[in-house]
Steps between C-alpha positions, in 0.01 A plus 500: 500500500869534587551753219200700621637517855841607366341785303300612802812505716695697236226756467462533874871591504468751214181654637664543840803658328303759304301608803829579674722605209253569215678271255358249258697561181868432432555329834860373519514147641872453431771674292381313190127443570230767488123478539393742225134479593286346774123504474195424711141586406142414597197532270130456584229511232121463520289478182122525471316392183253782442274325246404211729192500721687289756787753512780240524822620661846383389789551741872480425807568706871464430829537683822535301860508616817499299871572478733611221863414582827570315810292576828628350768247399750753364502836321333356191306192610198489733191295582163668540196318632148592600236299677144604573220300658135599493236335717154562355201320655604134453757566227877552528679675213878482462687762293868402467798622298868396506734693272872478427627848415820596316592868459713567192515868601286758681247509215492144363411177679402140423250303710405132491283263704135509602470870447271795450441544127521845334125477444435419867638839602191679368306352792578590864791328675368222732694652790295823483150589616378573145540133409270375775217726379577493125221538246375234258706663223819481705433140601487392133872572456735200509703425814852362549624229262818300431739674265777756450496875442722789395439845654648828380463844656570733209449827687300633799196513267548186291511132599479184288469132595463186291475135602417144403258298719330164501128558559167345405687184380700701244776760471438874488709810432431800724580867447462803728567867421480777761493871430464719809160401652390285205562127462422282198551125537383172355593162360473290186470123539632234265138399428438857368291615796596831656430743782546878516486723807533877531534674835501878507492770766425864416429758768210361707418219255640149496386259231577140413368325192560142381417291198521119512477319165432162665180628661453769234447729798557869558510616864567840650519672839506875557585671830433870554633671813229746603693620808775369727232299676254391230554296182235393252565205268345286229568144388351327194561239231370392161530153345452569131463142375224431752364855471491499878587740784561332836623796704376860513592657833494854635653554844615756757774471764558717806859464622631543854839504670571457870651800678757319714524152346635393156157370401264609221205371298162595361125452518342439163179428314440390142206399285515232229242583232529153341472289815263759651685492829608759756822439694650666803858437604749586770875469446793562732873444451839584642663789319814440295734735679867543423748416770619805692 
């Protein structure tokens, strides 16, 4: 309870700050400590099962808040940590990371600790609104794990990262390759299981596709930006060994942005053809604005 109260007090401070100064990103706390991101979001979802005569209704709500902080020791060494808490019905989800960072030069760095894996970066960052409303496909991607990584920015268009992590009771090697708006990432475990994820953005389309050898599952999400306001999306999976599809969703979002406040969100609806359910949702969050 003490940690919850501390988070609420911190976010009251940041929320009050952005209303006055419109700042929530790269907030300087001291000469060597910067809040890179601060996040607060609220999601409400109501689902109706359309194939039931009793028309049961399932309700779900969540509140998420988080911080991403960088603490510089010297020109080469720094500590970066993120913490996000999500309160959903009776559940509390914690999303931590604590990384030691060493910069060999402006393009090459080494990280170690409980850190974001190269594969994790194909799903939305927990300190962003996309993470709180991520699709089934995005949620299947691994989160932070213990380990160490090497990151290299080859050019403005090319980026490579590799790492070693302890996960699923074994060790795994991760690799990520970026080219412009395309990202390929995945891992290979010591037990020979593997995971591949491809995230790509072209014009109005954004697509993410994963394959998990452990579940023998292919999952994909596609977003298509109809206009500045409307986005249509799909989300589906296929478990080949079981010859089973659990998710087949088609949805529409209508986005909004406040005129005078740094607040945005969307109203959305989606239909799941497998579960035969219709869901309506409302989402609102504080915008990630750069410090003036």
